[in-house]
N, C-alpha and C positions, 0 to 999 in steps of 0.2 A: 683357408679353404672353408667353406661353410661347415662349421664344426657342430657336432652333436653334443649333448650334455656329457657323454662319456669321453669326449675329446677326439673321436674319430671324425672322418669326413661325413657331412650330412648330404649324402648323395641325392636324396629327393630335392633338396634346396638347389644343388648344382644343376640337376636335371631341369628344374623349373626355370632357373635363370637362363640356361641355354635355350630352352624352348621359347622364352620371351624374346631373347636376342634374335633368334632365327625368324620369329614372326615379324619383328621390326624390319629385319633385312629383306624379307620377302615383300613387305609392303613397299619399301623403297625400290626394290627390283622391279615391281609391277609398274611403278611410275616411270622407270627409266626407258622402257621400250626395248623389245627384243632386238639383238644385233648391235646395240650401241656399246661404246666403250664402258659406259657407266653400268649397263646391264651385266656385261662380262665380269666386271670387278665385283659387283654385288652378288652375282651368282656364285662366285668363289666363297664369299662370306657365308652365304646360305649353305652351300654344300658342306663346307668344313664345320660350321656350327651345328648343323643337323647331324653330321656323323659323330661329332664330339658328344652331342646330347644323347645319341643312341648308345655310345660307349658308356657314358655316365649312368645310364639306366641298366646296364648289363651287370647285374650282381655277380654272376659267375666268374667275372674277370678277376675279382679279388683285388689284391694290391697293385696289379698291373694296370688297373683301371685309371688311376691318377696319372701315371706317366703317359698312357695312351691319349687321354683327354688333353693333357698339356701339349703333347707333341702335335696333335691335330690342330689345336687352336693356334699355336705358334706358327705352324706352316700356313694355315688359312690367312692369318693376319699378315704374314710376310708377303704372300702372293697378292692378296687384295691391296695392300699398301702400294706395291709396285704397279699394279694395274691402275689404281686410283691416281698415282703420280703421273701416269701417261694420258689421263683424260685432258683434252684440250679445252673444252667448254668450262669456264669458271663456275657457273651455276651447277652444272652436272657434277663437277668435281666436289663442290661443297656438299651436295646432297649425299654423295657416296662417302665422303669423309664423315659426315654426321652419322650415317649408318654404322660405320666402323667405331665411332666414339660410343654409340649406344651399346654395341657389342662389348667393348672394353669395360664400360661401366657395369654391365651385367656380370662380367667375369670377376670384377673386383668385389662386387656384392657377394658373389659365390666363393670368394677367397682366393682366386687365382691372381698371381703376380707374374705377368708374362713379358714385361719389358726388361 
């Protein structure tokens, strides 16, 4: 997990990585077009990533914050993966998969291991 010099979680780094991943997913979602299978899948990526970002920024949650962020991200990735698998158009499926890959890369940089 993005660690600080003291060995704790560097929550500002986690928050920044999740913000970046959500922005990328929003960009891909905008290209998808409302009502499409691709849009629905990417919308789940955006929703869960933004919620996890907000939890990461909530200092008052203390130690519960890490578990809540990980649970949200795992659930979002699980739902999005299922929805992406159901996309019939190969090009749209590829774009949606790319957005999910960007999210996973951001999470790895922040120190999450969700697989």
